[in-house]
Residue, then its C-alpha position, 0 to 999 in steps of 0.5 A: m277871555s275875560l269875565r267881562s267879555f264872557g258876560f257880554g257874550v252870554l248877554l248877546m246870546g240872550l238878546l239874539t234868542t229873544t230876537a228869534a222868539a219875537s221874530v217867528q211870533q211877529e211873522l205869525d202876527s203880521a200874516a194875521k194882521q194882513g189877512r194872510i194865510a200862513f204855512i208854518l214849516v216846523t223843523g227840528e233836530g234830526a229832521s230830514g227832507t226839510d229843503q224838499t218840504r219847503d219847496m212843496v210849500k212854496q209850490a202850494m203858495k203859488q196857488v194860494k193868494n196873499s199867503a206867507l211861509v213862516e219857519l219855526d225851529r222847535s229845537n230853538p229854546a226861543n220858540a218854546d212858547l209856540v211849541a207848547k201852544f201848538r203842541l209840537a213837542g212829540a210831533p214828527v218833523p218836518l211838519i206843515l201847519v196852516a193858519a187861517r187869515n185871522g191867525v187861528l190854526a186850521g190844520g196840520l200834516i206831517a211832510a210824509q203825508a203832504t202834497v201840494e194839493n192837500l196843502v191848498a185843500m187845507v186852506p180854510s175859507p174866511k168864514t171857517g176861520d171865524i168858526l174855528q176862532v169861536l171853537q178854539g175860544g171854547k164856545a159853540v157856534l151858530i152857523s146861519v146860511s142865507r142869501k139876500g131876499m129870503a123870507t125867513k132870513s130875519g127870523a133865523a137871525v133873531a132866533c140865533a141871537a136870542a139863543c146866544g143871548q140865553m147862553k150868555d158868553r158860551c155861543s157866537v153866531v157866524q153868518i154866511d151868504m149862500d152866494d159868496p164864492a169864497e165860501a162855496g167849498f165850505l158850504s159844499r162840505l156842509k151840504v148846503d143846497r145852494a138852490a135853497t129858498e130858506p135859510v139853514t142853521f147849523v149848530v156846532n157845539n164846543q167840541g166842533q161837532i154838528t149837533g143840529a141843523y134847521t131850515g127856516a126860522p128855527d125854535v130858540a129853545s131847540l138851538v140852545q138845546a143842540a148847542n149843549k148836546k154832545g155827539g154828532g158829526c164833525a163840522p168841516g175843519a172844526c176838528g181833527p189836525g190843528s184843533s183842540t177837538s176830536c172827531d171820534p164818535a160821542k160815547k153812549 
């Protein structure tokens, strides 16, 4: 082999590696752009049961409309950035991650713990995806749950906007329609009374912990205080696998 042909081979391998990296990221970007749930199958050297895990994911996808399968080989140097981003270097593989329709990572399970049922259950609602996106940006979230016609709905909205205004760029509001069927499961986990006649506002600090809950039009100062508070329970889907936050009780 001449030096020229050897050099061409090295160049070709570099191009193939770059293409592979772009391919995985492009698949994830494409899924998010199309509003699709992405099941990310993470594999690597020494992984066993990959074919069975892939089949299980495909079974779960049959129950999740508008979903996609993206495979990520962590042993491929081309995927180093994604491995670092998702903290996959020491994780057991095969591993299944789930990305929300906005592309935010929502959870993950090792193959040995996964079933079709719990993979489907791990799929976040649209508003859960919005909440996760805010939290993963390091901000607190005010979750305002209401329905059309509630007398104090506008008061709750004004209070939330004012609280986030006082916190400047450290808070966002996510509004949820109490009658939205796509959010029924999430609202159930929040223990929202679907027959309520007044809006309810949940405060989630930037660690994904619920630090306050208010009925009607809340006091602005109370919202700000709760948003800056540490401790409380974990908002459903806001912490644990796939997030940068913890569900451990706050230390006193």
